[in-house]
C-alpha positions as CSV (number, residue, x, y, z in Angstrom):
1,M,14.4,-79.6,44.2
2,A,12.6,-76.9,45.7
3,K,8.6,-76.3,44.6
4,K,7.8,-73.3,41.9
5,D,4.9,-70.9,43.3
6,K,2.6,-70.6,40.2
7,K,0.8,-67.5,40.2
8,T,-2.2,-67.5,38.3
9,L,-3.9,-64.3,36.8
10,P,-7.6,-63.4,37.0
11,P,-9.9,-64.8,34.3
12,S,-10.2,-62.2,31.4
13,G,-13.2,-63.8,29.4
14,A,-11.9,-66.6,27.7
15,G,-10.9,-64.3,25.3
16,L,-14.4,-63.2,24.0
17,V,-14.4,-59.8,22.7
18,R,-16.9,-57.6,23.6
19,Y,-18.4,-54.6,21.4
20,F,-20.7,-52.1,22.5
21,E,-24.0,-51.8,20.8
22,E,-24.9,-48.4,22.0
23,E,-24.9,-45.8,18.8
24,T,-22.4,-43.0,19.2
25,K,-23.1,-39.4,17.9
26,G,-21.6,-38.6,14.4
27,P,-22.0,-39.1,11.0
28,K,-23.2,-42.2,9.4
29,L,-21.2,-43.0,6.1
30,S,-21.6,-45.8,4.0
31,P,-18.2,-47.3,2.4
32,Q,-19.6,-46.2,-0.6
33,Q,-19.4,-42.6,0.3
34,V,-16.0,-43.1,2.0
35,V,-14.5,-44.5,-1.0
36,I,-16.2,-41.9,-3.0
37,M,-14.7,-39.2,-0.8
38,T,-11.1,-40.8,-0.5
39,V,-11.5,-40.5,-4.6
40,I,-12.5,-36.9,-4.6
41,L,-9.5,-35.9,-2.3
42,A,-6.9,-37.8,-4.3
43,I,-7.7,-35.9,-7.2
44,F,-7.6,-32.5,-5.6
45,C,-4.5,-32.9,-4.0
46,L,-3.1,-34.4,-8.0
47,A,-4.7,-30.9,-9.0
48,L,-2.9,-28.9,-6.2
49,Q,0.4,-30.9,-7.2
50,F,0.5,-30.2,-11.1
51,S,-0.8,-26.6,-10.4
52,A,2.1,-25.3,-8.6
């Protein structure tokens, strides 16, 4: 039998995830603010649905 040529991939960091520590520009929202805005948007959409 002929030998198979094994090709290997370059090392990729062993599955470690790299997170950037730099702060990005933009609004900083807490999870509570996101939930409140979502509820307000849902109520607004429901109000528009039933007013037409």
